[in-house]
C-alpha positions as CSV (number, residue, x, y, z in Angstrom):
1,M,17.4,-34.3,58.0
2,T,18.7,-37.7,58.7
3,A,20.2,-40.1,56.1
4,R,17.2,-42.3,56.5
5,T,14.7,-39.6,55.6
6,R,16.8,-38.5,52.7
7,W,16.7,-42.0,51.3
8,T,13.0,-42.3,51.9
9,A,12.4,-39.0,50.1
10,L,14.7,-40.1,47.2
11,I,12.9,-43.5,46.8
12,F,9.5,-41.7,46.9
13,L,10.6,-39.3,44.1
14,L,12.0,-42.1,42.0
15,G,8.8,-44.2,42.5
16,C,6.6,-41.2,41.3
17,A,8.7,-40.9,38.2
18,V,8.6,-44.6,37.4
19,L,4.9,-45.3,38.2
20,P,2.5,-44.5,35.4
21,A,0.2,-41.6,36.0
22,P,-3.4,-42.5,36.8
23,A,-5.6,-42.5,33.7
24,Q,-7.7,-39.3,33.5
25,T,-11.3,-39.7,32.5
26,Q,-12.2,-37.4,29.7
27,P,-15.7,-36.0,29.3
28,P,-17.7,-37.4,26.3
29,A,-16.7,-35.7,23.1
30,Q,-19.1,-33.0,22.1
31,E,-19.9,-32.1,18.5
32,K,-17.7,-29.4,17.4
33,K,-19.6,-26.6,15.6
34,P,-17.7,-24.6,13.1
35,A,-17.1,-21.1,14.3
36,A,-19.1,-18.5,12.6
37,T,-16.9,-16.1,10.6
38,P,-17.7,-12.5,11.4
39,E,-18.5,-10.4,8.4
40,F,-16.7,-7.0,8.1
41,S,-17.6,-4.2,5.8
42,Y,-16.0,-0.8,5.3
43,G,-18.0,2.3,4.5
44,S,-15.6,4.7,2.8
45,G,-17.8,7.7,3.1
46,G,-15.9,9.2,0.1
47,R,-12.5,8.5,1.6
48,R,-9.7,6.2,0.4
49,D,-9.9,2.6,1.6
50,P,-6.9,2.3,4.1
51,F,-6.7,-1.4,3.5
52,K,-6.4,-1.2,-0.3
53,D,-2.9,-1.8,-1.8
54,L,-1.9,1.5,-3.3
55,L,1.0,0.0,-5.3
56,Q,-1.3,-2.8,-6.6
57,G,1.5,-5.4,-6.4
58,Q,4.2,-3.2,-8.0
59,S,7.6,-3.0,-6.5
60,V,8.6,0.2,-4.7
61,R,12.0,0.1,-6.3
62,G,12.2,1.2,-9.9
63,E,13.5,-1.3,-12.4
64,K,17.0,-0.6,-13.5
65,K,16.9,0.7,-17.1
66,V,19.2,-1.0,-19.5
67,I,20.8,1.5,-22.0
68,T,21.6,-0.1,-25.3
69,G,22.0,3.0,-27.4
70,L,21.1,6.7,-27.8
71,A,17.4,6.1,-28.0
72,D,17.5,4.8,-24.4
73,L,19.7,7.6,-23.0
74,A,18.1,10.7,-21.3
75,I,19.7,14.1,-21.8
76,D,20.2,14.4,-18.0
77,D,22.3,11.2,-18.0
78,V,24.7,12.4,-20.7
79,V,28.2,13.1,-19.5
80,L,30.2,15.2,-22.1
81,M,33.8,13.8,-22.3
82,G,35.0,15.8,-25.3
83,I,34.5,17.3,-28.7
84,I,36.4,16.3,-31.8
85,K,36.5,17.5,-35.4
86,S,36.0,14.7,-37.9
87,G,35.8,15.4,-41.6
88,G,35.3,19.1,-41.1
89,K,32.3,18.4,-38.7
90,L,32.2,18.6,-34.9
91,E,31.3,15.4,-33.0
92,A,30.8,15.1,-29.2
93,I,32.1,12.2,-27.3
94,I,29.8,11.3,-24.4
95,S,30.0,8.6,-21.7
96,L,27.2,6.1,-21.0
97,P,26.3,5.4,-17.4
98,E,28.5,2.3,-17.5
99,G,31.4,4.4,-18.7
100,F,31.5,3.4,-22.3
101,P,32.2,6.3,-24.8
102,L,29.9,7.0,-27.6
103,P,30.1,9.5,-30.5
104,L,27.2,12.1,-30.8
105,R,26.5,13.9,-34.0
106,L,24.2,16.8,-34.9
107,G,20.6,15.7,-35.0
108,D,21.0,12.5,-33.0
109,K,17.9,11.5,-31.1
110,L,17.9,10.6,-27.5
111,A,15.1,9.3,-25.2
112,D,13.8,12.7,-24.3
113,G,15.1,15.0,-27.1
114,Y,17.8,15.5,-29.7
115,V,21.1,17.3,-30.4
116,L,20.4,20.8,-31.5
117,S,24.0,22.0,-32.0
118,I,27.6,21.1,-31.3
119,E,30.2,23.9,-30.8
120,E,33.9,23.7,-29.8
121,T,33.2,24.0,-26.1
122,Q,29.6,22.9,-25.6
123,V,26.7,20.8,-26.9
124,V,23.1,22.1,-26.9
125,F,20.3,19.6,-26.5
126,R,16.6,20.3,-27.2
127,K,14.5,18.5,-24.6
128,T,11.1,17.7,-26.0
129,R,9.8,15.0,-23.5
130,D,9.7,14.7,-19.7
131,A,11.1,11.9,-17.6
132,K,7.9,9.8,-18.1
133,G,8.1,10.2,-21.9
134,L,5.2,12.7,-22.2
135,P,5.7,15.6,-24.6
136,L,6.6,18.9,-23.0
137,P,4.3,21.8,-23.7
138,K,7.3,24.0,-24.4
139,P,10.6,22.4,-25.4
140,R,13.6,23.7,-23.6
141,D,17.3,23.7,-24.3
142,V,19.9,22.0,-22.2
143,I,23.6,23.1,-22.5
144,K,26.4,20.7,-21.6
145,D,29.8,22.5,-21.4
146,I,33.3,21.1,-21.4
147,I,35.3,22.5,-18.5
148,A,38.8,23.2,-19.4
149,E,41.4,21.6,-17.1
150,E,43.9,24.0,-15.5
151,P,47.6,23.0,-15.8
């Protein structure tokens, strides 16, 4: 390719870029008809609707429960730290989930039961409700022991 043909090709390309494009004729505008929305229906036939929200807007994650006292504390969440003798009576020292200690006396009520007995090495709880707060058909006893540390 010679220098002259290169310049001619360059001028042609620049001319195409600078010149306005020829006006395109558009066909006359037609009336736009709204599209008909299809109607769907589901015949369950006795089955569960697969499109229905099973959680009904509830979150999958459980809400974090705030424990303000013994009435909010479940027996399974109790961590026995120690047992002390105060005024001739035994008291248990438990730890809340946040780590704060709390005294526990005979008969104290918790979220799902109460303290049945306190001995020198263990605390016996009577569980009367399940995790949802419903009464148990048969109460059961839960024993929390203090494990002695070896020197």
